N, C-alpha and C positions, 0 to 999 in steps of 0.2 A: 584108377591113370585119368579115369575124365577129371577126380578133384585138380590133380598136376597142372594138368590141361587149362582151368577153369582159375588156377592159384596166377598163373604162369600170365596168361590174359586178364587178370587183374592188375597184375605188377604193371604190365605196360601199360594198360591204362594208367594207370594213378599215375608211373613217370610219367608220360607225355602230359599229363595234365597238372602234373607240379612243374614238370619245362618250362609249358604255358605260365601261367600263373606267373614264374619266375620270370620270363623275356619279358611281359606286360605289366603286369605289377611289380615286379621288382625296379625293373631297370624307370616306369613313371616313376618311383621313390626316390630313387637317385637321381632320374633327373630332376623335377622336384624341389626337393635337399636342397641341391648344386645351386637353381635358380634361384630360391629363397635366399640361401648365402649371399653368394653378389648383388640381388637387391636389396639386402642389409646392410655389406660396405658402402653400396653407392647411395644406400642411403644417409648414409653420414655427411658425405657431399652434398646432394642435393635436396635434401631434406626439404620435401613433397609438401605434409603432413603440415609441417611446422611453417612451412610459404604459404599454405593456402589458411592455415589460421588466422597468421597475419595479414592477413589477402589490403585487406581497407586500411592495417596499420599506419599512420605517417614512420616515412623512411627514417633514419635517424633521432625519431621524435622530433622533426619537423612538424608544426601546426599548424606551419599555413599553408595557401592554399598549392604552392609549389611540392612539399617535402607528401604532400597526400597524393599529388596528380604525379610523380619519380617514381612514392611508392606502391604504387597499383601498376604504374607500368613494371619496374623492377621487378616486381614480386610476381607481374605475366608472364613475360619472357624468361625468368623462371621457372615461373610452373610449366611453358612452354616446354623449354629443353628437358625440365625433367624427366615430362610425359612423356616424348619421344623419345629415351635414353631407356629409360622403361616398356618401352613398347617393342625397344630395336631386341632386349635385353630376353621379353619374353616369347617375342617373334623368332628370335632364335631356338628357344630350347624347345617350342613347338614345334619345328622345321628339324631339328636334333633326332626328336621323337619320335614324330610320323617315318622321318627314314630310317631310324632304328625297326621300326613295326614293319615296314616296306624290305629290311632284308630277311627278319623273319617269311614275311609273306610268298618273295621273291624266291625261295629256297623249299618251301613247300611246293609252289609252282613248277619247281624244279624239277621236284621230286614225284611230283603226281605226274607231268606231261611224260619226262624225257626215263624215270626210271625204267618202263614199262621195256623200255627199246632194246 
């Protein structure tokens, strides 16, 4: 009889552990994958790495002073916009994950505080 009780407690703790692993780590994997997919698709348009690699190159291969100046000016503006867009996307992903974690914490709080009544 004691072995059955130990087995039931062990299985209950195992299921609780797998729930938390799925809730926290599984959702982190999903949100991270989705965020990286969005950032990769945005990189087709914004091309931050390419912009930074060619930051000091002249614009349209115009090697005059104006070509160099406009190249730096336009590429800096493009880099600023791309960084802001990437920051907003990453911020939204962090907020979504924090809300997801908050749902679980709030549910546990409700169970612990209001269940005994």
